[in-house]
N, C-alpha and C positions, 0 to 999 in steps of 0.2 A: 504494500500500500504506500503510495507516494504522498507525502505530506504536502499541504498547500504552501505556496511561497507568497508571502505578503511583502509589500514594498519595504517595510522596515527590516524584514529578514534579509533581503538582498542587499540593502544598504550596509548591513553589518558585515557581510562577507564580500563586499564589492571590490575590495583591494586584492583579494586572493582568487576570486572566481570571475570569469568573463561571461558576459551575456552574449550568446551567439548572434543575437539580433541587434546588439549595441554597436555604436560607432567604432569602438576600439577593435572589436572582432572583425568588422567589415574592412577596416583599414589594413589589418594584418592579413586577411585573406587575399586582398588585392596585391599586397606587397609579396606575399608568398607565391602567388600566381606568377608575378613577374620574375621572381627568382627561379621558379620551376621552368618557365619558358627559356630563360637563359641557360639553365642546366640542360634542357633538351637540345639546345643549339650546340653546346660545348661537347657533349658526350660523343657525337659522331666524329668530331675532329680527331679523336684518338685513333680512328682508323687510318689517318694519314701519317701515323708515326713510322711505319715501315717504308724505307727509302731504298731504291735500287741504285747501285753505283756502276759506272762503266766497267769496273773490274769483275762484273758478274757475281756480285755479292749483295746482301741486304744488311741494313742496320736500322736502328731506331734514331730518329732525329731528336737530339737533345735540345736543340734550340726551340723546337715546338713543344717538347714534352714539359719543360719547366713552366711556361705561362699557362698551359692547359691545366697543369696540376694546381696552380695557385687559384685560377678562376673556379675550377671544380671544387676545391676545398672551401672556398667562400660560399658557394651554393650549398654545400653539405652542411654548413653551419645553419643555414636557414631551415633545412630539414630537421636538424636536431632541435632547434628552437621551436619548430612547429610541433614536434612531439611533446615538448614541455608545455606548450600552450594548450594542446589537446587534453592534457591531464588536468587542466584548470578551466576548461570551458564547460559551462552548464549545458544541459540538453533538455528538450521539451519532452515531458512524460507522454508516452503514446496514449495512455488512458485519458488524458486531458485535452486531446485534439478534437473532441466532439464539437466544441464551440470556441470561436475566437482563435487567438494565437497559441493557446495552451499554457500550461504552468511549467515553470523551470524547476529542474532538480538541481539543487545547489550543494548537496552533500558530497564532499570531496571523495569519500570512499566509494560511493555509488558511481560517481563520474569516472574514477580510475578503473573500477571493475568493468564498467561498460566499454571503456576504450580498450582495455586489455583483451576483452573478448572479441570485439568487432574489428578495429582498425589498427591496433598497435603494431602487429607483426608486419603488415604490409608497409607501414611507414618506416619501421626499423630496417627492413631489407632495402628500402629505397634510400635510406640515409647512409648506409655503409659506403665508405669510399673505395669501392671495388676497383675502379680504373687506376687509382693512384697505387694501391697495393699491388695490382697486377703488373704495372709497367716499371715500378721501382723496386719491388721485392721479389716477385715470383719469376717473371720472364728473365731478368738478368742472371738468375741463379740456375736456370735450366742449362742442360748440357748442350742443347742445340736451340739457342734462343731465337734464331731467325728462320727456322724452318716453317713449313706449312702447318705442322701440328700446332706450333705456337700461335700462328695466325688464326687457326680455328678456335683455340681457347680464347683468344682475345675477342674474336667476333661474337661468340655465343655468350660470353660473360657480359660484355657491354650491352648486347641486345636484350639479355634477360632483365638487367636493371633499367635499361632505357624504356622498355615497354611497361615495366612496373611503375616507373615515374609518370609515363604517359597515361597510364590508367588512373593515377591519382589526380591528374589535371582536370579531367572531365567532371568528376563529382564536385571538385572545388569550384568550377565555373557554375555548375548547377546550384551549389550552395550560395554563391554570390547572387545569382538571379532570385532565388527563393527569399533571401534575406532583404534584398533591396528593391525587388520588383523590376530590375533593369539589367541589361547585359553588362558585360565588363566595360563597355564603351557607352558614351552618352550621345555622340553625334553619329549621323549616318556615314559621313566620310571616314571617320576613325573606325567605325564598325566594318566598313568595306576593306580598309587597309589591314585591319586585324585578321580578317578571313584570308586575305591575300598573303599575309605573313605566315599563317598556318600552312597554306599550300606551298609556299616557298620552303618552309621548314621540312615538309614531307619530301620535297625535291632535294633538299640538303641531305636528308638521311639516305635517300635512294642513291645519290651521287657518291656519298661516302662509302656505302656498302659496295658500290660498283668499283671504286678504287681499290678497296681491300681485296675484292675478288680478282681484280686485274693483277695485283701483286701476287696473289696466290697462284693464278694460272701461269704467270711468268715463271714463278719458282718451280711449278710442276714441270714445265718444259725444260728448265735447266736440270732438274733432277733426272728427267727422262734421258737427256743426253749424257749426264754424268754416270748413270748406271751402265751405259754402253762403253765407257772409256775406262781403261785399266788404271790410269793414274789418278782418277777422280775419286774424291770422298765427299760425302754430303756435308761434312763440316766445312769444306772449302767455300760453301755458299754463304757463310757468315763472315762479315767484314772484319771480325776480330781475328781471323786467321790469315790476314794479308801478309804477315811477316813469316809465315811458314814456307820453308824452301820447297817442300813438296807441292804446295799450291802454285808456286811460281812456275815449276816445270809443267804442271797441268795447264795453267793459263796460257802458256806459250804454244801448247799443242792441241788445245781443245777446239771442237767444231761448234761450240755453242753459238757463236756469232752467226754462223751460216744456217744452222738447223732451226734456231729459235727466232729467225727473222719472220715477221708476219707474212712477207711475200712468198715464203717457202711453204710448200705443201706438207712438210714433215709433221707439223703439229696443228691441231684444230683449235683456232683461237676463238671462233664464234663471235660473240658480241664484244669481246675485248680487243679485237684486232685493231680498231681505230685508235684506242688509247695507247696501245703498245707502239703502233706506227708513229704516233705523234710524240712519243717519249714522255708520256704523262708520269710514269713511275720514276723517272730520273730528273724531272723538272723541279723548279723551286715550288714552295708551298702555294703561293698565290696563283701561279700558273696552273698547277694541277687541280687546285681547289675549284677555281671558276670553270675549268674545263669539265670537271666531273659534275659540278652543279648544273651546267648546261645539259649534260647527258641526262641527269635526273629529271630536269624540267621537260626535256624532249620525251622521255619515257612515260611520264605521267600524263602529259598533254595528249600524246598520240596513243595512249593506252597500250604501249609496248609495240606499236606497229613499226617503229624504227629499228627494232632488234631483229637480227638474224641469228638464231640460237644454234648451237652445236648439239651433239647428242649427250653432253655431260648432264647428269641428273641435277646437280646443284645449280648449274646455269639455267636449266629449264624451270626449276622451281623459282629462281629469282625473276625470270621473265613472267611467269604466271602471277607471282605476287605483285609485280609492278603493274601488270595489266589490270588485275582486280582492284588493287588499291587506287590506281590512277582513275579508273572508271568511277569509283565511289567518291573520291575527293573532287574530281572534276564536276560531278553532278552537285555536290554540296557547295563547291565554290561558286558555280554559276547561280544556284538557287539563292545562296546568301548574298552574293553581290547584287543580284537583281532585287532582292528584298530591301537591302539597305539603300541602293541607289534610287529605287522607286519611292521610298519613303521621303526622299528629298523633294521630289516633284509631285507627291501625292495630292497636295492641296491644289497645285496649279492644274493638274490633270482633272481633278474633281470640278474645279471652276470652269475649265474648258468644256467638260461634258454638260455641266449645267447651262453654260452659254449656248451650246448647240441645241439642247432641248428647248431653251427659251426661243431661239430663232425659229425652230420648227413649229413651236406652238403659235408664235406670232404670224407666221406664214399661213398656218392652218386656219387661224381665226381672221385672217385678212385685216390685220390692224393697219391703220394709215401710217405713212412714213414718219410723221411727227411723233406719234406714240412709240413707234419702234425705236427711233433715235433717243427718245427720253429713257426708255427701258435700258438701252445699251449704255448710255452715259451713267445711269444710276448703278448698274452692275459693275462698270469699270471703276467708278469712284469708291464703291463699297469694298471692292477687292483691294484697292490701294490702301484704304484705311484699316482694314482688318486682316488682310492676307488670307482670307477665306476661313478664318476661325470664328465659330459661333460663340461669342464671348458669354452670352447669357447662359447657354447650355453648359459651358465649361465652368462658370462660376457656381451654377446651381448644384454641381456635383460635389462641391466642397462643403465642409461644415459651416454652420452659421457664423461662428466666431472668425473663421478664416476668410469667409466671404466679406465680413465687415472690415477686416484689416486690409484685404486686397483693394476693396473699393475705396477705403480711406486713402490708401497710397495712390491710387489712380486718379481720384476725383477731387481730393481736398484742395490741392494747390490750384486746380482749375476752377473749382467752385469759389474759392476766395477771390478770384478775379472779378466775380459779379459783385458790384458794390452793395446790392441789397442783402447778400449773404455774408459779407465780409465781417460784420460786427456781431454775428451770432455766436453763442457759446459753443464749446466743443461737443456737448451732448446733442444739441440740435443739429449741428453740422454732420455729426456721425449718422443721425437718423435720416437726414436728407441724402447724404452720400450713399447710404445703404440702399435707398430706393431709387436712386437715379439710374436711368437707362440711356445708352448712347442712341443718338439719332443722326442720320446722315441725309443730306438733301442736295440735289443738284440744282443748277441754275434753272429758274423758271418754275420751281416747285412751290405750291401754295401750302404753307403750314396751317394757316387759318383762313377762313372765309367769313366775311361779315354776314351776320345773321345765323350762322351755323352753331350748334352747341360746341362749347369748349370742353374737351375731355382731357387735355394735356397742357402743361405749362412748360415752356422751353427756355433754357438758359444757354445763350449763345457763347461758344468758345472760339470758333474761327469762322470767318466768312461774314457776309453782309446781306441784309434783307431790307426790303422796303415795306413799311407799314402805312396804310392809308385807309380812310373811311369816307363814304359819301352819304352817311345816315340812311342807308337802305336805298340809295338812288334818288333821294330828294333833290329837287332843283336848287342850285345855288350854294351847295355846301361841298367842300372838298378839303380834307386835311391830310397831309403826308409828312412822314418823318423817316429817317434812316435808322436802322437797327444794326449794331455791330457787336464785336466781341465785348463781353461784360454786360450786355443788355439782356433783357428777357421779354417775352411776349406771352400772351394768354393770361394776363394778370386778372382778367375777370374771374378766373378759377380761384385765385387766391382770395379775392373779395368774397366770393361765394363760400369758401371754406372757413373764413374768419367769422362769418355770420352764424352765430350759434343756433339761430332759428331758420336756417336755410331749408328749402324743400329738396326733395330728391331729384327734381329736374335740374339738369346742368344749365349753367348760364349761357346766354347767347353772346357770340363774339361781336364786338362793336367795330372791329377793324379787320382788314384783309392784310395778311402778311405773306409776302412773296420773296423767295430767295433770288437775289441778283448775282450770286456767285455760289460756288460750292460751299456748303455750310456743315460744320461739325458742332453738335450741341448735345446737351443733356436734357432729357424730358422727364417730367414728373407727372404721373397720372392723377386723375381726380381722386381715386381711392387712396393712393399714397399721400397726397397732399391733405386730404381730409383727416387721415390718421395722424399725421404730424401736427396739424392744427389742433386736434382734440387732445393729444398727449402732452404738448408743450404749451403751457399758458403764456410763456414769454413771447410767443408769436403774436399775441394779442396786445402787446405793450404799445403805448402811444408813440414811443420813440421809433419803433420798428415800422409802425403803420405810417408815420410821417415820412420815414425814409422810403418806404414802398411808394407812397404817393409822389415823392420827389422824382423818382426814376421811372415812374409809369408814364408811358406815352398817352394813355387815356386820361389820366389825371392832369397831365401837362396841357392837353387840349382843353379840358374843363377850366383850368386856371387861366389860360389865355382868353377864353371866352368870358370868364368872370371879369377880368380886367377890362375887356372891351365893353361889357355891359355897364361897368361902373363909369368908364369914360363917357359913354353915350348918355348916361343919366346926368352926369355932371354938365355936359354940353347943353342938354335940354333945359336944365335949371337956369342956365345963363340966358336962355331965350326969353323974349318978351311974354309976360303973363304967366310964366311958369305953367304953360299948357302942355298937355300930352300930345301925342302924334295926331289925334283926331279932334283936337280942339277942346278936350276936357282937362280940368286941372289934374296935374300929375300926382297920383296918390299911391302908385305901385312902388314896392320896394325892390332892392336889387335881387333879393331871393325870388320874388315873383317874376321879375324879368328874366332871371336865369332859367326858371322853369319853362319860360316861353322860348328862350334862346337856345340853351343847351342844358340838359339835366345833369345832375350830379352823378358821377359814375356809380353804377349799381342801383340807381333809384328805380329803374324800370321804365321811365318816361323817355323814350328815345326820340326826342324832338330837338332839332338843332336850329341853326340860324335861318334856315329856309323859311320857317314860320314867321319869324320876326321880319324878314325881308318882305314876305308877302303882305304883312300888316302895313309896313311902310309904303309899299306901292299902292295899297288900297286907300291909305290916308292921303297920299299925294293927289289922288283924283278928286277928292272932295274939298280940299283946302289949298290955298295958295301958299307957296313957301314964304315964310316970314323972314325978313333979314335977320341974320344971326349976329352980325357984327364981328364975325371971325375973319381972320386973315386968310389969304389963299392957301397957305401951308396947312392951317388948322382945318380948313374945309377938305383938303386932300386927305389928311389923317382921318377925318370923320368918315369920308366916303370909303377909305381903305378899311376902316374897322367894320363897315357893314359887310 
């Protein structure tokens, strides 16, 4: 029975036990994966240690053996540290995986017992420095250290540990994916390069084995000739015997040069003929390495079709293995590369497909050219602004607290550019930012139409609009203003939300708002604005209401008309007899005249200056214009105010 792990229990042993899902374990897994890949690259280089000399002997290259030993020893340290880490890494109890992430087992004894039973011995065998022990301790002490038997021991020992380490890399990659939910790479280009590197690693292994088999085949040819010559002994093929007088006599009389020439038909070279002809076994390390790497890439890419094998069983097995592994790796490489590279253009391809569907639909519905052009411009503008990402769907997939933080980061600085919202406190701004939604408009788009219900309020971030009204098409009235970054429109909705006794019917727009350029804005729906107004009483403060009226184009129009009405009343009082426009004494107030001229915003009496002008014209037919005693400039101002 596994005891439950509470947070305080893990905090108590946090310094001695690692959480496999924690950041420390993830960093170590990625670091160990990098060390494992380096080790997988270094190990095949030990196959290049046997070197053929023109004196028909073999030796081990010390100049290559020393750096390989150092690098391999450093990689072995990582494997040893990994074993120690595994003894201190908690695991998820299998019985607790019914729901959620499961419960950790933090008992050190249980962790150690589970690791000893499951994965310790494989890690231990992978951590043993077998190549170093083999090339420094075992092979030099053999009686015939450069013979083909030594090469066979070297080959199988290295391949055993190599495939063991390779088998540990795949579950480690799966563990990283399960712990982080992502591959070992974060970008598509790096992912494609990672898969290409794995393919080159396989080619590197194939080329290294090919070189070792070439050396072995060349040595078999020399041994075959040596067995036919009376002066030859097998030990003469070791360069350590160059000072032997008997070897000098054999070297001067041997036919190895003639019989072991690839152009001669004495010996079957098979797939190794090209490397022996080019002197790969006697060349410098870089020359023979890149030559064999190219041979390995050719073999895997062509699935072994470039090989012409002989009847040797080992050679045939090598060709079969190359063909089989090459077919699998080539399919995996093409599939992974296609998946990674397609992920780069997936959004663009999706947008192109959607654009094609839209064009087909518009053609099927026979939309006019103007509408088609408007649809194309909107699609292009939205793609540039969002790059095809549905931000609302993406944000809704996150927890509420994370959504709030993201929207605050995205919207707060932009919202503070709106003077109406700049002085609000942090809580109110957070509530508004949380409910703001992006809006994009192309040139010529109507955000609001005069007389239509207002269901959204817009806060302009970029672009310009024109806001105008004709009082429902009444004769003689037209008011226009420009709306730019930092302004807002649809303020009737805010007046409606601030009215505690408002009806369910949405207010009607008193203005028409048209985009004169591409516009990026935030919109606030009637439900969200009503919620903010009901939850935050500070929104009803007199200071905020005054600020709202100051920046509102509707209230600015009403204020301008109020000043005009006051000026007109003042001018009439200066006239003779203090008479009204139709000859009666002037008894109306400015408020009464404003109800005739232009109503207060939100009053519901949508009557503007056209009514007053109509009354003026009717009065002018019945009475003669009395001299006002005004100057020509004042008369022009009075006529302009009408």
